[in-house]
Each structure stands twice: as C-alpha cells, then as structure tokens.
Steps between C-alpha positions, in 0.01 A plus 500: 500500500269404224413135452744469198781663691439285806494187275832606332663560835390152624619338181846660518525421864425137458704449176804715558561459876742206444752744358500697830490185724802348327711809542772414747494837670125471545537157651773625737285803615199286564702243686651768712175662590341167584783414723482838676121460524541149665766636742270789601195273528692252733567789741123611526210363685187383315325854506813668380531237209147573412567874484819436289301290257233760475753772435674283230175419336419873474849574358448222248161645392653850470777355280252324285294819455839678404569237237152544352539869496836468332348274235231757426759777477713287256199438292415874489860576406506244226183656351656841509825392332293315237328824414830684473661237287185407287 
C-alpha cells in the first residue's frame, strides 16, 4: 500500500468499526467463537494452548492482510468506475 492508502485504511478502520461492532450478528458470532476458543483451551495443556494462540494470531494476521487487499481493490474499482462515469 502507498502511504496515503495505508492512512485511509487506518482512518476507516478506526472511525467506522463501530458500525460492525454494534451489529447483533457480529456480536453473536464473536461471542460464539470466543466461547468455543475458551472451551477448547480448557481442554489443552500449556504447550497446546500456546500452539493454539499462535495459530489464531496467524489467522488474524492473514485476515487483516485480506482486509487491506480488499480495501485496495475497492479503491481501484472506484477509480475505474469514476473514469467510466466521468
């Protein structure tokens, strides 16, 4: 990402995340995932919990990278559509 694109992504992430967080379906999904993670963690030993945490961190990083990629694609599409309309 360019510096401007990165700044725009961070701005949108910080200022518009409340709309996602307040979505009841989102809250339900997050709560369900957290409960499942806690249940699984309670059945693992310390080393296994560490492996699980590492795996979840990697999945989170991959998801964040996907979000950034989709943001860049959306900006590109917006530019293309502007050219077609303008």
